[in-house]
C-alpha positions as CSV (number, residue, x, y, z in Angstrom):
1,X,0.0,0.0,0.0
2,X,1.0,3.6,-0.6
3,X,1.5,4.5,3.1
4,X,4.0,1.5,3.5
5,X,5.9,2.7,0.4
6,X,6.3,6.2,1.9
7,X,7.3,4.6,5.2
8,X,10.0,2.5,3.5
9,X,11.4,5.5,1.7
10,X,11.6,7.5,4.9
11,X,13.3,4.6,6.6
12,X,15.8,4.4,3.7
13,X,16.5,8.1,4.0
14,X,17.2,7.7,7.7
15,X,19.6,4.7,7.1
16,X,21.5,6.5,4.4
17,X,21.9,9.9,6.2
18,X,25.5,10.8,6.8
19,X,25.3,13.6,9.3
20,X,24.6,12.3,12.8
21,X,22.0,15.0,13.7
22,X,20.1,14.6,10.4
23,X,20.2,10.8,10.8
24,X,18.8,11.1,14.3
25,X,16.0,13.4,13.3
26,X,15.2,11.2,10.3
27,X,15.2,8.1,12.5
28,X,12.7,9.8,14.8
29,X,10.6,10.8,11.9
30,X,10.7,7.3,10.5
31,X,9.5,5.9,13.8
32,X,6.6,8.4,14.0
33,X,5.6,7.5,10.4
34,X,5.8,3.8,11.3
35,X,3.3,4.3,14.1
36,X,1.2,6.5,12.0
37,X,1.1,3.8,9.2
38,X,0.1,1.3,11.8
39,X,-3.0,3.4,12.6
40,X,-3.7,3.8,8.9
41,X,-3.7,0.0,8.5
42,X,-5.9,-0.5,11.6
43,X,-8.4,2.0,10.2
44,X,-8.4,0.4,6.8
45,X,-9.1,-3.0,8.4
46,X,-12.1,-1.5,10.3
47,X,-13.5,0.0,7.1
48,X,-13.0,-3.3,5.3
49,X,-14.8,-5.1,8.1
50,X,-17.8,-2.8,7.7
51,X,-18.0,-3.6,4.0
52,X,-17.5,-7.4,4.6
53,X,-20.2,-7.6,7.3
54,X,-23.1,-9.2,5.5
55,X,-25.6,-8.4,8.2
56,X,-24.9,-4.7,8.0
57,X,-24.8,-4.6,4.2
58,X,-28.1,-6.5,4.1
59,X,-29.7,-4.1,6.6
60,X,-28.5,-1.1,4.6
61,X,-30.7,-2.5,1.7
62,X,-33.6,-3.9,3.7
63,X,-34.2,-1.3,6.4
64,X,-34.9,1.8,4.3
65,X,-37.3,-0.3,2.1
66,X,-39.0,-1.5,5.3
67,X,-39.5,2.0,6.6
68,X,-41.0,3.1,3.3
69,X,-43.3,0.0,3.2
70,X,-44.4,0.5,6.8
71,X,-45.1,4.2,6.2
72,X,-47.2,3.3,3.2
73,X,-49.1,0.7,5.3
74,X,-49.7,3.1,8.1
75,X,-51.2,5.7,5.8
76,X,-53.6,3.0,4.4
77,X,-54.5,1.3,7.7
78,X,-57.7,2.1,9.5
79,X,-57.8,-0.6,12.2
80,X,-56.5,1.1,15.4
81,X,-54.9,-2.1,16.8
82,X,-53.0,-2.7,13.5
83,X,-52.1,1.0,13.2
84,X,-50.6,0.8,16.7
85,X,-48.5,-2.3,15.8
86,X,-47.3,-0.7,12.6
87,X,-46.4,2.5,14.5
88,X,-44.3,0.5,17.0
89,X,-42.6,-1.4,14.2
90,X,-42.0,1.7,12.2
91,X,-40.5,3.4,15.2
92,X,-38.1,0.4,15.7
93,X,-37.1,0.4,12.1
94,X,-36.6,4.2,12.0
95,X,-34.3,3.9,15.0
96,X,-32.4,1.0,13.3
97,X,-32.1,3.1,10.2
98,X,-30.8,6.1,12.1
99,X,-28.1,3.9,13.7
100,X,-27.2,2.4,10.3
101,X,-26.9,5.9,8.9
102,X,-24.7,7.0,11.8
103,X,-22.5,4.0,11.3
104,X,-22.3,4.5,7.5
105,X,-21.4,8.2,8.1
106,X,-18.5,7.2,10.5
107,X,-17.2,4.8,7.9
108,X,-17.3,7.5,5.1
109,X,-15.5,9.9,7.5
110,X,-12.9,7.3,8.1
111,X,-12.4,6.7,4.3
112,X,-11.9,10.5,3.8
113,X,-9.5,10.6,6.8
114,X,-7.5,7.7,5.3
115,X,-7.2,9.5,2.0
116,X,-6.2,12.7,3.7
117,X,-3.7,10.8,5.8
118,X,-2.0,9.1,2.9
119,X,-1.8,12.5,1.2
120,X,-0.2,13.9,4.3
121,X,2.3,11.1,4.5
122,X,3.2,11.8,0.9
123,X,3.7,15.4,1.7
124,X,5.9,14.7,4.7
125,X,8.0,12.4,2.5
126,X,8.4,15.1,-0.2
127,X,9.3,17.7,2.5
128,X,11.8,15.3,4.0
129,X,13.4,14.8,0.6
130,X,13.6,18.6,0.2
131,X,15.1,19.1,3.6
132,X,17.6,16.3,3.1
133,X,19.5,18.5,0.6
134,X,19.7,21.5,3.0
135,X,21.5,22.1,6.3
136,X,18.3,23.0,8.1
137,X,17.9,20.5,10.9
138,X,15.1,22.5,12.5
139,X,12.8,21.7,9.6
140,X,12.7,18.1,10.7
141,X,11.2,19.3,14.0
142,X,8.4,21.0,11.9
143,X,7.8,17.8,10.0
144,X,7.7,15.9,13.3
145,X,5.0,18.2,14.6
146,X,3.0,17.8,11.4
147,X,3.2,14.0,11.8
148,X,2.0,14.3,15.4
149,X,-1.0,16.4,14.5
150,X,-2.0,14.2,11.6
151,X,-1.5,11.0,13.6
152,X,-3.7,12.4,16.5
153,X,-6.5,13.2,14.1
154,X,-6.3,9.7,12.6
155,X,-6.2,8.1,16.1
156,X,-9.3,10.0,17.1
157,X,-11.2,8.9,14.0
158,X,-9.9,5.3,14.5
159,X,-11.1,5.3,18.2
160,X,-14.6,6.4,17.1
161,X,-14.7,3.6,14.5
162,X,-13.3,1.0,16.8
163,X,-16.2,1.5,19.2
164,X,-18.1,-0.6,16.7
165,X,-17.3,-4.2,16.6
166,X,-18.0,-5.7,13.1
167,X,-18.4,-9.4,13.7
168,X,-18.1,-11.0,10.3
C-alpha cells in the first residue's frame, strides 16, 4: 500500500543519512511515520470489516425499504390495533435506520480521513526529501509536529470507528 511505500522510503533516507544530527532526526521521523502507518492500516481494516459484514450490508438495503413500506401501510391502515402495531414497528425500524446511517457516516468519514492521511504522509515524505539536501535540521522538527498532528486526528477517528465491533 502507498503508506507503506512512503514509510520504507523515509526509513531508507534515515539509514543513508551521513550527518549524525540529520540521521537522528530522520530516524525519529521514520519511527513516527511507522506508528502512523500502523494506525492507517488499523483503520483500513475497520473500514474493510464494515463492507464485509453481510448483516450490516443486508440491513443497509432492507431497512430503508422496510421504513417506506411501513409508512405506506400506516397511511392506508384504518384498524386502530393494527395501526398501533405498525407505528411501533415503524419506530423500531426508524431507530435502526438512524443507527445504520450514523455508522455509515462514520465509515465514510474514516475513508476520507484515510485518503487525507495518505496525502499527508506523501507530503511529509516530499518535504523530508527537500530538507535532506539542506542544512536546516530545525525543519525536521516541523515535520515531526505535522506528523504528530495528523496522527492524532487519525487516532481520534480510529477510536470512534473501533467503538463498533464488526463481527463477520
